[in-house]
TIMI-2910 file (N, C-alpha, C, CB; in pm, 1 decimal, decimal comma, always signed):
<rs>
+----------+----------+----------+----------+----------+----------+----------+----------+----------+----------+----------+----------+------+
!      n_x !      n_y !      n_z !     ca_x !     ca_y !     ca_z !      c_x !      c_y !      c_z !     cb_x !     cb_y !     cb_z ! resn !
+----------+----------+----------+----------+----------+----------+----------+----------+----------+----------+----------+----------+------+
!  -1322,4 ! +10159,1 !   +866,4 !  -1281,1 ! +10295,7 !   +969,1 !  -1088,0 ! +10224,4 !   +953,2 !  -1392,1 ! +10292,4 !  +1206,8 !  Met !
!   -967,6 ! +10301,8 !   +922,1 !   -822,8 ! +10235,6 !  +1029,6 !   -854,0 ! +10349,8 !  +1125,0 !   -615,2 ! +10236,2 !   +954,8 !  Val !
!   -774,8 ! +10334,2 !  +1202,8 !   -715,2 ! +10352,3 !  +1351,4 !   -656,8 ! +10342,4 !  +1415,4 !   -728,3 ! +10339,5 !  +1410,9 !  Cys !
!   -547,4 ! +10387,1 !  +1506,9 !   -485,5 ! +10340,3 !  +1584,4 !   -567,5 ! +10311,6 !  +1740,9 !   -376,3 ! +10422,6 !  +1576,6 !  Phe !
!   -491,8 ! +10212,4 !  +1818,8 !   -573,4 ! +10248,8 !  +1915,3 !   -514,4 ! +10240,4 !  +2057,0 !   -686,4 ! +10173,4 !  +1902,0 !  Cys !
!   -554,9 ! +10348,4 !  +2148,0 !   -438,2 ! +10331,8 !  +2230,2 !   -466,3 ! +10351,2 !  +2378,6 !   -333,1 ! +10426,3 !  +2186,2 !  Asp !
!   -421,9 ! +10284,1 !  +2452,7 !   -489,1 ! +10218,9 !  +2617,6 !   -484,5 ! +10369,6 !  +2744,9 !   -336,6 ! +10046,2 !  +2699,7 !  Asn !
!   -367,2 ! +10507,2 !  +2655,5 !   -245,4 ! +10606,4 !  +2651,4 !   -335,3 ! +10736,0 !  +2671,0 !   -142,0 ! +10604,4 !  +2494,5 !  Asn !
!   -432,3 ! +10740,6 !  +2782,4 !   -575,9 ! +10842,1 !  +2721,0 !   -524,0 ! +10983,7 !  +2700,2 !   -723,9 ! +10859,2 !  +2846,5 !  Arg !
!   -399,4 ! +11069,2 !  +2721,0 !   -374,2 ! +11144,1 !  +2647,5 !   -342,5 ! +11123,0 !  +2487,6 !   -298,3 ! +11188,3 !  +2709,1 !  Asp !
!   -343,8 ! +11006,7 !  +2406,8 !   -349,1 ! +10988,9 !  +2264,6 !   -441,2 ! +11031,6 !  +2206,5 !   -343,7 ! +10881,1 !  +2226,2 !  Met !
!   -540,4 ! +11026,1 !  +2260,2 !   -688,5 ! +11004,1 !  +2172,6 !   -713,9 ! +11122,7 !  +2139,3 !   -823,7 ! +10943,2 !  +2246,4 !  Glu !
!   -749,6 ! +11102,6 !  +2018,6 !   -781,8 ! +11227,9 !  +1959,8 !   -653,2 ! +11264,6 !  +1900,8 !   -839,2 ! +11334,3 !  +2059,1 !  Gly !
!   -571,4 ! +11258,1 !  +1865,2 !   -463,7 ! +11294,4 !  +1799,4 !   -394,5 ! +11182,1 !  +1653,1 !   -365,8 ! +11310,6 !  +1926,2 !  Lys !
!   -319,8 ! +11241,1 !  +1548,2 !   -320,8 ! +11197,2 !  +1434,0 !   -154,8 ! +11158,0 !  +1474,5 !   -374,7 ! +11303,7 !  +1304,5 !  Met !
!   -158,0 ! +11044,3 !  +1421,5 !    +16,8 ! +10950,6 !  +1399,4 !     +5,0 ! +10940,1 !  +1259,0 !    +47,2 ! +10758,5 !  +1479,9 !  Leu !
!   +112,0 ! +10949,2 !  +1154,7 !    +90,3 ! +10895,4 !  +1068,1 !    -38,9 ! +10941,9 !   +970,4 !    +93,7 ! +10786,8 !  +1118,0 !  Glu !
!    -79,3 ! +11064,4 !   +982,2 !   -240,7 ! +11133,1 !   +937,5 !   -367,6 ! +10991,6 !   +984,5 !   -245,7 ! +11171,3 !   +702,8 !  Gly !
!   -317,4 ! +10909,7 !  +1110,8 !   -355,5 ! +10821,8 !  +1111,7 !   -438,7 ! +10888,9 !  +1279,2 !   -246,1 ! +10698,8 !  +1079,2 !  Val !
!   -549,9 ! +10884,9 !  +1312,0 !   -645,8 ! +10899,9 !  +1381,1 !   -603,8 ! +10758,8 !  +1522,0 !   -792,1 ! +10889,2 !  +1269,1 !  Pro !
!   -630,5 ! +10876,0 !  +1710,7 !   -605,0 ! +10778,5 !  +1684,0 !   -659,3 ! +10788,0 !  +1808,6 !   -491,9 ! +10727,9 !  +1630,9 !  Val !
!   -759,0 ! +10707,7 !  +1817,7 !   -890,7 ! +10665,2 !  +1918,1 !   -841,6 ! +10568,0 !  +2059,9 !  -1013,7 ! +10556,0 !  +1811,9 !  Ser !
!   -907,9 ! +10591,2 !  +2149,2 !   -920,1 ! +10519,4 !  +2293,1 !  -1002,8 ! +10331,9 !  +2214,1 !  -1072,5 ! +10655,0 !  +2438,8 !  Gly !
!   -950,3 ! +10291,6 !  +2335,5 !  -1015,2 ! +10087,1 !  +2272,9 !  -1093,1 ! +10065,3 !  +2274,5 !  -1000,0 !  +9953,8 !  +2321,1 !  Val !
!  -1176,8 ! +10092,1 !  +2411,3 !  -1297,9 ! +10084,3 !  +2417,4 !  -1383,2 ! +10147,9 !  +2373,6 !  -1320,2 ! +10079,4 !  +2493,2 !  Lys !
!  -1402,9 ! +10252,2 !  +2316,6 !  -1465,2 ! +10352,9 !  +2233,6 !  -1424,7 ! +10226,8 !  +2125,1 !  -1397,7 ! +10537,2 !  +2223,0 !  Glu !
!  -1349,3 ! +10214,3 !  +2058,6 !  -1312,5 ! +10136,6 !  +1899,3 !  -1336,4 !  +9974,0 !  +1965,1 !  -1097,8 ! +10172,3 !  +1818,8 !  Thr !
!  -1326,4 !  +9924,6 !  +2024,1 !  -1411,0 !  +9822,3 !  +2075,3 !  -1545,5 !  +9816,3 !  +2080,7 !  -1385,0 !  +9804,9 !  +2178,8 !  Cys !
!  -1663,6 !  +9912,5 !  +2126,8 !  -1752,7 !  +9905,7 !  +2167,0 !  -1838,7 !  +9949,2 !  +2015,6 !  -1752,6 !  +9977,0 !  +2297,6 !  Val !
!  -1762,3 ! +10052,0 !  +1956,7 !  -1793,4 ! +10176,9 !  +1769,5 !  -1791,8 !  +9971,1 !  +1679,8 !  -1522,1 ! +10377,1 !  +1675,5 !  Arg !
!  -1693,0 !  +9925,6 !  +1668,6 !  -1679,5 !  +9805,4 !  +1573,1 !  -1629,6 !  +9694,1 !  +1680,8 !  -1561,3 !  +9833,7 !  +1434,4 !  Tyr !
!  -1690,9 !  +9578,6 !  +1725,9 !  -1707,4 !  +9476,7 !  +1746,9 !  -1681,8 !  +9391,3 !  +1704,2 !  -1766,3 !  +9466,0 !  +1758,5 !  Pro !
!  -1723,4 !  +9395,8 !  +1532,9 !  -1716,0 !  +9279,4 !  +1414,5 !  -1518,7 !  +9327,7 !  +1342,8 !  -1900,5 !  +9320,2 !  +1250,2 !  Gln !
!  -1439,4 !  +9433,7 !  +1390,8 !  -1341,9 !  +9449,3 !  +1322,9 !  -1272,5 !  +9321,5 !  +1351,4 !  -1276,0 !  +9570,9 !  +1347,8 !  Gly !
!  -1111,3 !  +9429,1 !  +1257,2 !  -1039,0 !  +9280,5 !  +1334,4 !   -903,8 !  +9392,5 !  +1403,7 !   -960,5 !  +9103,9 !  +1176,3 !  Thr !
!   -840,5 !  +9313,2 !  +1471,2 !   -705,7 !  +9439,1 !  +1515,1 !   -618,3 !  +9434,9 !  +1447,3 !   -627,6 !  +9437,1 !  +1644,2 !  Tyr !
!   -531,4 !  +9517,9 !  +1484,3 !   -383,3 !  +9478,1 !  +1473,7 !   -329,6 !  +9533,4 !  +1596,1 !   -303,1 !  +9534,5 !  +1341,3 !  Leu !
!   -290,8 !  +9448,2 !  +1596,8 !   -166,4 !  +9440,3 !  +1740,9 !     -3,1 !  +9460,8 !  +1713,9 !   -168,1 !  +9268,0 !  +1814,9 !  Val !
!    +78,4 !  +9555,4 !  +1730,5 !   +190,0 !  +9561,9 !  +1710,0 !   +288,9 !  +9654,0 !  +1776,8 !   +186,4 !  +9571,1 !  +1606,0 !  Ala !
!   +253,7 !  +9610,6 !  +1925,1 !   +325,0 !  +9689,3 !  +2040,7 !   +451,8 !  +9638,2 !  +2140,6 !   +216,7 !  +9717,8 !  +2131,8 !  Ser !
!   +486,6 !  +9693,5 !  +2157,6 !   +563,2 !  +9654,0 !  +2306,2 !   +449,8 !  +9558,6 !  +2377,6 !   +601,9 !  +9813,2 !  +2420,6 !  Met !
!   +414,8 !  +9587,3 !  +2416,0 !   +280,5 !  +9553,4 !  +2482,6 !   +209,8 !  +9459,3 !  +2453,2 !   +200,1 !  +9635,5 !  +2476,5 !  Cys !
!   +251,0 !  +9332,5 !  +2427,8 !   +157,9 !  +9259,6 !  +2323,1 !     +5,9 !  +9281,7 !  +2405,0 !   +208,6 !  +9069,1 !  +2296,0 !  Val !
!    +65,2 !  +9107,5 !  +2518,6 !    -16,2 !  +9071,9 !  +2623,0 !   -125,5 !  +9143,2 !  +2701,6 !    +56,3 !  +9042,2 !  +2696,3 !  Arg !
!    -63,9 !  +9271,2 !  +2719,0 !   -184,1 !  +9382,6 !  +2775,5 !   -286,0 !  +9458,0 !  +2680,5 !   -110,8 !  +9505,4 !  +2845,6 !  Gln !
!   -277,7 !  +9464,3 !  +2529,9 !   -339,1 !  +9549,2 !  +2435,0 !   -399,3 !  +9357,5 !  +2390,9 !   -213,6 !  +9683,5 !  +2306,6 !  Met !
!   -324,1 !  +9263,1 !  +2405,9 !   -416,8 !  +9195,8 !  +2345,6 !   -563,8 !  +9132,6 !  +2449,4 !   -327,1 !  +9084,0 !  +2278,9 !  Val !
!   -515,2 !  +9117,0 !  +2619,2 !   -551,2 !  +9094,7 !  +2717,4 !   -722,1 !  +9241,8 !  +2736,2 !   -392,5 !  +9096,4 !  +2816,1 !  Glu !
!   -668,7 !  +9349,1 !  +2678,5 !   -828,7 !  +9507,1 !  +2675,6 !   -929,3 !  +9449,6 !  +2579,5 !   -775,9 !  +9715,9 !  +2579,8 !  Ser !
!   -876,6 !  +9416,8 !  +2403,0 !   -926,0 !  +9350,5 !  +2344,0 !  -1041,8 !  +9258,2 !  +2347,0 !   -858,5 !  +9321,9 !  +2327,0 !  Leu !
!   -969,5 !  +9129,0 !  +2461,7 !  -1075,9 !  +9050,0 !  +2500,9 !  -1134,4 !  +9101,0 !  +2491,8 !  -1097,3 !  +8996,6 !  +2586,5 !  Met !
!  -1085,3 !  +9173,5 !  +2620,8 !  -1200,7 !  +9249,3 !  +2738,5 !  -1329,0 !  +9242,0 !  +2678,8 !  -1175,6 !  +9424,5 !  +2775,9 !  Gln !
!  -1413,6 !  +9338,7 !  +2560,7 !  -1456,0 !  +9378,8 !  +2488,5 !  -1506,9 !  +9255,6 !  +2387,7 !  -1377,2 !  +9471,7 !  +2459,6 !  Tyr !
!  -1504,2 !  +9153,2 !  +2443,3 !  -1514,6 !  +9074,0 !  +2276,6 !  -1447,8 !  +9071,7 !  +2177,7 !  -1599,9 !  +9101,1 !  +2204,3 !  Gly !
!  -1375,1 !  +9133,5 !  +2147,5 !  -1302,8 !  +9107,3 !  +2036,4 !  -1210,3 !  +8992,1 !  +2019,5 !  -1239,7 !  +9207,4 !  +2016,9 !  Ile !
!  -1240,8 !  +8942,3 !  +1884,9 !  -1205,4 !  +8784,1 !  +1830,3 !  -1081,3 !  +8810,9 !  +1776,9 !  -1310,2 !  +8708,3 !  +1708,3 !  Glu !
!  -1139,1 !  +8934,7 !  +1625,6 !  -1026,1 !  +8837,9 !  +1578,6 !   -884,7 !  +9003,8 !  +1540,9 !  -1105,0 !  +8707,3 !  +1383,3 !  Lys !
!   -802,9 !  +8894,4 !  +1667,8 !   -681,7 !  +8962,0 !  +1669,5 !   -584,7 !  +8926,0 !  +1561,0 !   -622,9 !  +8942,2 !  +1792,9 !  Ile !
!   -508,3 !  +8994,2 !  +1517,4 !   -394,7 !  +8941,1 !  +1516,2 !   -242,5 !  +9048,8 !  +1558,6 !   -400,1 !  +8881,9 !  +1374,1 !  His !
!   -128,5 !  +8901,2 !  +1592,4 !    -12,7 !  +9009,8 !  +1645,5 !   +100,3 !  +9020,1 !  +1533,4 !    +66,0 !  +8955,4 !  +1800,9 !  Ile !
!    +87,9 !  +9090,2 !  +1482,6 !   +246,1 !  +9156,4 !  +1396,4 !   +350,4 !  +9148,9 !  +1476,8 !   +252,2 !  +9324,5 !  +1351,2 !  Ile !
!   +457,1 !  +9080,0 !  +1553,5 !   +598,8 !  +9100,6 !  +1605,3 !   +731,0 !  +9132,1 !  +1505,5 !   +629,2 !  +8972,9 !  +1678,7 !  Arg !
!   +785,5 !  +9207,4 !  +1575,3 !   +929,6 !  +9278,0 !  +1464,5 !  +1025,0 !  +9069,5 !  +1445,4 !  +1102,4 !  +9476,4 !  +1626,2 !  Glu !
!  +1040,5 !  +9026,7 !  +1340,6 !  +1157,3 !  +8990,8 !  +1413,3 !  +1314,3 !  +8968,8 !  +1433,3 !  +1133,5 !  +8929,4 !  +1426,1 !  Ser !
!  +1386,6 !  +8888,6 !  +1478,3 !  +1460,5 !  +8917,9 !  +1505,4 !  +1559,7 !  +8966,4 !  +1431,5 !  +1469,1 !  +8860,9 !  +1556,7 !  Pro !
!  +1726,7 !  +9072,9 !  +1414,0 !  +1795,1 !  +9076,0 !  +1336,5 !  +1867,1 !  +8985,7 !  +1343,0 !  +1835,6 !  +9161,7 !  +1326,3 !  Glu !
!  +1927,3 !  +8902,9 !  +1164,7 !  +1997,8 !  +8811,6 !  +1207,3 !  +2225,4 !  +8856,9 !  +1208,1 !  +1926,5 !  +8679,1 !  +1091,6 !  Glu !
+----------+----------+----------+----------+----------+----------+----------+----------+----------+----------+----------+----------+------+
</rs>
């Protein structure tokens, strides 16, 4: 399954670019062996949330600085 995870409860159940938005806890419980890509302004907070639920496959996507 592909989905966006968001700590913001107001986003749960919505669609973003045609992809469903799910809560972090619910997604981690349902897909503990999944691979999670973090592309957020709050990278540290999201990684800590994922690690709290035992997620090990975390990849961080950072925006490269413009030259």
